[in-house]
Structures are given as C-alpha cells and as structure tokens.
C-alpha positions as CSV (number, residue, x, y, z in Angstrom):
1,M,-2.6,7.3,17.4
2,F,-2.0,11.1,17.3
3,S,1.3,13.0,16.9
4,S,2.2,16.0,20.0
5,H,1.8,18.2,16.4
6,G,-2.1,16.4,16.4
7,P,-5.3,18.0,17.7
8,S,-6.0,18.0,21.3
9,V,-8.7,16.6,23.3
10,R,-10.7,19.7,23.5
11,E,-10.1,20.2,19.4
12,L,-11.3,16.8,19.0
13,A,-14.3,17.7,20.7
14,V,-15.6,20.7,19.0
15,Q,-14.7,19.1,15.9
16,G,-17.4,16.8,16.3
17,L,-20.0,19.1,17.6
18,S,-19.8,21.0,14.5
19,S,-20.9,20.3,11.3
20,V,-18.9,18.1,8.9
21,E,-18.0,20.9,7.0
22,R,-16.9,23.3,9.6
23,G,-15.4,20.3,11.7
24,Y,-12.9,19.7,8.7
25,D,-12.1,23.7,8.4
26,L,-11.2,23.6,12.2
27,L,-9.1,20.1,11.9
28,A,-7.8,20.9,8.5
29,P,-4.3,22.2,9.9
30,K,-3.2,19.7,12.1
31,F,-5.2,16.7,10.1
32,D,-2.1,15.2,8.7
33,H,-1.0,14.7,12.1
34,T,-3.6,12.3,12.7
35,P,-4.5,8.8,11.7
36,F,-7.2,9.7,10.0
37,R,-5.2,10.8,6.9
38,T,-4.8,8.3,4.2
39,P,-1.5,6.0,5.0
40,D,1.0,6.4,2.4
41,R,0.9,2.5,2.2
42,M,-2.0,2.5,0.9
43,L,-1.3,5.4,-1.3
44,D,1.5,2.9,-2.8
45,A,-0.5,-0.1,-2.9
46,V,-3.6,1.6,-5.0
47,E,-1.1,3.5,-7.5
48,E,1.1,0.4,-7.6
49,T,-2.1,-1.7,-8.6
50,L,-3.9,1.1,-10.8
51,A,-0.6,1.3,-12.9
52,R,-0.9,-2.2,-14.2
53,Q,-4.6,-1.3,-15.4
54,R,-4.0,1.2,-17.9
55,E,-0.8,1.2,-20.0
56,G,0.8,4.5,-20.6
57,G,-1.0,5.6,-17.5
58,F,-4.3,8.3,-17.6
59,G,-4.9,11.4,-19.0
60,S,-7.0,13.9,-16.4
61,G,-7.2,13.0,-13.1
62,L,-10.2,13.5,-10.2
63,D,-9.6,12.9,-6.4
64,V,-13.1,13.2,-4.6
65,C,-12.9,14.5,-1.3
66,C,-9.1,15.4,-1.7
67,G,-9.0,16.4,2.0
68,T,-5.5,17.6,2.4
69,G,-4.3,16.4,-0.7
70,A,-2.2,13.4,-0.1
71,G,-3.9,11.5,-3.0
72,I,-2.5,14.0,-5.5
73,G,0.7,13.3,-6.0
74,M,-0.1,9.4,-6.8
75,L,-2.9,11.4,-9.7
76,R,0.1,13.3,-10.9
77,R,2.1,10.5,-11.6
78,L,-0.5,7.9,-13.3
79,C,-2.0,11.3,-14.9
80,R,-0.6,12.9,-17.8
81,D,-2.6,16.3,-18.0
82,R,-4.8,17.9,-15.3
83,V,-5.4,16.6,-11.5
84,T,-8.2,17.9,-9.5
85,G,-9.2,17.3,-6.2
86,V,-12.7,18.3,-4.7
87,D,-13.7,19.1,-1.2
88,L,-16.2,20.6,0.9
89,S,-14.1,21.5,3.1
90,A,-12.2,25.5,2.3
91,G,-9.9,24.8,5.4
92,M,-8.5,21.1,3.9
93,L,-8.4,23.0,0.8
94,A,-6.5,25.9,2.2
95,E,-3.9,22.9,3.2
96,A,-4.1,20.6,-0.3
97,G,-3.1,24.0,-1.9
98,R,-0.6,24.8,0.0
99,A,0.9,21.5,-0.1
100,H,0.8,21.6,-4.0
101,A,1.4,25.3,-4.7
102,G,3.3,26.1,-7.9
103,D,1.9,22.8,-9.4
104,D,0.3,24.1,-12.9
105,R,-1.4,20.7,-13.2
106,V,-3.2,20.7,-10.3
107,D,-6.3,22.6,-9.1
108,F,-8.8,22.4,-6.7
109,V,-12.4,22.9,-6.3
110,R,-14.7,23.6,-3.5
111,A,-17.6,21.2,-4.3
112,D,-20.3,18.9,-2.2
113,A,-19.3,15.6,-4.1
114,R,-23.3,15.0,-3.7
115,A,-23.7,17.7,-6.4
116,L,-20.2,18.1,-8.4
117,P,-19.9,20.9,-10.7
118,A,-21.4,20.8,-14.4
119,G,-18.1,21.9,-15.2
120,L,-16.0,19.0,-14.4
121,A,-18.5,16.9,-16.4
122,G,-16.7,14.5,-18.9
123,R,-13.3,15.8,-18.3
124,Y,-11.4,13.0,-16.3
125,D,-10.1,9.8,-17.1
126,L,-9.3,8.3,-13.7
127,A,-11.4,9.3,-10.7
128,V,-10.2,7.9,-7.1
129,S,-11.3,8.7,-3.5
130,F,-9.7,8.1,-0.1
131,G,-11.5,7.7,3.4
132,A,-14.4,9.5,2.8
133,F,-16.9,7.1,2.4
134,G,-18.2,7.2,6.2
135,H,-19.7,10.8,5.7
136,F,-21.8,9.8,3.3
137,L,-25.4,8.1,4.2
138,P,-26.4,5.0,2.2
139,A,-29.6,7.0,0.4
140,E,-26.9,9.5,-0.6
141,R,-24.7,7.3,-2.5
142,P,-26.7,7.1,-5.7
143,A,-26.0,11.0,-6.3
144,L,-22.4,10.5,-5.2
145,F,-21.7,7.7,-8.0
146,S,-23.8,9.8,-10.7
147,G,-22.2,12.8,-9.6
148,V,-18.6,10.6,-10.5
149,H,-19.8,8.7,-13.4
150,A,-21.0,11.9,-15.2
151,A,-17.3,13.5,-14.9
152,L,-15.7,10.6,-16.0
153,R,-14.9,10.3,-20.1
154,E,-16.2,7.0,-21.7
155,G,-13.7,4.2,-20.3
156,G,-12.8,6.1,-17.4
157,V,-12.5,4.4,-14.1
158,F,-13.8,5.0,-10.7
159,A,-11.4,3.5,-7.9
160,F,-11.3,3.1,-4.0
161,P,-10.3,1.1,-1.8
162,I,-12.3,-0.9,0.6
163,G,-11.4,-3.3,3.6
164,A,-13.3,-6.9,3.9
165,P,-15.6,-7.2,6.7
166,I,-14.7,-7.0,10.2
167,P,-15.9,-10.3,11.9
168,V,-18.4,-9.9,14.9
169,S,-15.4,-11.9,17.6
170,S,-12.8,-9.0,16.7
171,P,-12.6,-6.4,19.4
172,V,-12.5,-3.8,16.2
173,W,-16.2,-4.8,15.3
174,W,-17.2,-3.7,18.9
175,A,-15.2,-0.7,18.9
176,V,-16.3,0.8,15.5
177,A,-20.3,-0.7,16.6
178,A,-20.0,1.5,19.4
179,F,-18.2,4.4,17.7
180,D,-21.2,4.2,15.0
181,A,-24.0,4.3,17.9
182,V,-22.2,7.1,19.6
183,M,-22.8,8.9,16.4
184,R,-26.2,8.2,16.1
185,V,-27.1,9.5,19.4
186,R,-24.6,12.8,18.8
187,N,-26.6,13.0,15.9
188,A,-30.4,12.5,16.9
189,V,-30.1,15.5,20.2
190,W,-27.5,17.6,18.5
191,W,-27.6,20.0,15.6
192,P,-25.7,20.7,13.4
193,P,-25.5,16.5,12.3
194,F,-22.0,15.1,12.0
195,V,-22.6,12.5,9.6
196,M,-19.5,9.5,10.2
197,Y,-20.0,5.9,10.2
198,Y,-17.7,3.3,9.8
199,R,-20.1,0.4,9.0
200,T,-22.2,2.1,6.6
201,F,-20.4,0.7,2.8
202,P,-20.7,-2.5,2.3
203,L,-19.3,-3.6,-0.3
204,G,-22.4,-5.6,-1.9
205,G,-24.4,-2.5,-1.5
206,V,-21.7,-0.4,-3.1
207,R,-21.5,-2.5,-5.5
208,A,-25.3,-2.4,-6.5
209,D,-25.2,1.2,-6.2
210,L,-22.3,1.6,-8.7
211,R,-23.9,-0.4,-11.5
212,A,-27.2,1.4,-11.1
213,A,-25.2,5.0,-11.9
214,G,-24.1,3.0,-14.8
215,F,-20.4,1.7,-14.0
216,T,-19.1,-2.0,-14.7
217,V,-17.6,-2.9,-11.3
218,E,-14.5,-5.6,-10.3
219,T,-12.3,-5.6,-7.6
220,V,-8.8,-6.5,-7.6
221,P,-7.1,-7.7,-4.4
222,L,-4.8,-5.1,-2.7
223,E,-1.8,-8.1,-1.9
224,R,0.4,-6.0,0.1
225,F,-2.1,-5.8,2.8
226,G,-2.2,-9.9,3.0
227,R,-5.4,-12.2,3.0
228,L,-7.5,-13.8,5.8
229,P,-7.1,-17.3,7.0
230,G,-9.7,-18.4,4.9
231,G,-8.2,-16.7,1.5
232,A,-10.1,-13.5,0.9
233,P,-8.1,-10.5,0.8
234,R,-8.1,-8.2,3.6
235,W,-8.3,-5.2,1.1
236,R,-9.8,-4.8,-2.2
237,L,-9.3,-1.9,-5.3
238,V,-12.6,-1.4,-6.6
239,L,-12.9,-0.5,-10.1
240,A,-15.6,0.8,-11.4
241,R,-15.5,1.8,-15.6
242,R,-17.8,4.1,-17.4
243,S,-18.4,1.6,-20.2
C-alpha cells in the first residue's frame, strides 16, 4: 500500500498518537506517497461530472481540507477565477504551497473547517472536499456544512464523492469496523484524540444535515467506478446547492 518513499511504521505510529493537526504536520512530507491521497482516478471522475453541471465553468473555487493540494489543479481547470485551499495543518499547506508555487490564481488559508474565517464568506461558486470527512464527528457536521454554505455565493455548489455502503458480508466492512473500534479505544485512553473514522458519514445523515444547513441536495452516479450487482452506483457525487 505504501511506496518506498512513504512513511515507516514507526512514523505512522507517532502520527496516530498525535492530534489530528500535529499528526498531519508530521505526515505531510510523505503524504502523497501514501494511499490516503485522493487517487487521480477519483479526481478525474469528479472533474468530468462537475464540468457537465455548469456550462462555462465556475467562478471561484474552494477546496475544504485541501491537504497537499491534490484537488487544486482540478479546481483551476473548472474555475475561471481565484482558487483557495483551506486546511488545519500547516505542514500540509506548506506542501500544497510548494506544489503550486508561482500560481497567482491560487492561495491557501490555515483554518479549522468547522469555523471557516468570516473573510471567506460569499466568495465562492464551487466548493469541494476529498477524503476528509472521517475527521469530523457526526455532531460536528452542522458547523462544517454551515461554514461551507456561508462561503458560497447564491447558486454555489458544494460537491464531494461518497461511496456506497459496504455490505456486512464483505471483508472490507470488517476491516473498517475494526479500525473504527481501535480508534475509539485509542481516543478513550490517550490524549490528544485523533479523530478518524470510516463509518460516521452515511449518505442519509449527511443529506439531512446539508438540508438543515440550507442546501438543496442531489446525487449523480460516478459511472467510471461502475455499479453494484443490484444496480446502485459504487460511488456518487453529492451536489449540494445554495439556492
């Protein structure tokens, strides 16, 4: 799963025993060599789908929890104007800044996504997020979604991929359930907590919280990833609009 340039087991252990912010500061230099980085295949599928949503593209773009900036290039192609990446980790932002150095259309802001700066309000037409929602407990979603809603202009879109539920019969279900259980035990006995869970972001609850924040919500299949035997898409793109 990890390349020779990725973190060692010891480095991952140190990260896992740190806070979320400190853990990602430590992991940042090697993050793009881990399976935690959003795959290009996913970025391409989302870009293709969003390009069909609005003729002429979008104005300004916001990447919420941008990490090392994997989604910034996608936003630059979709958006005509400024693109901003927001993340809590200074280390991740430093890597993103190096990756996009000299691009005068891109800027980065260090902030907690649960409390986005007031200066971002009403500035964006498209917001995206990839792979970060496991870091937010269900009770924190309203603040997260309300902040993104405030950052968007009227008619703006908040888009992110979400996978189909994993069947209990799958070994993957048991693997992620075990991981979540280990993280709950770790957070019960060790401080500071490291919030990262795989099964706390179900579509039904997410849709309800988005609507409560003022969005209208639809989903679009990401056909590049195929469908389950029953016909449901393996991955969907959530399109939450500030209407």
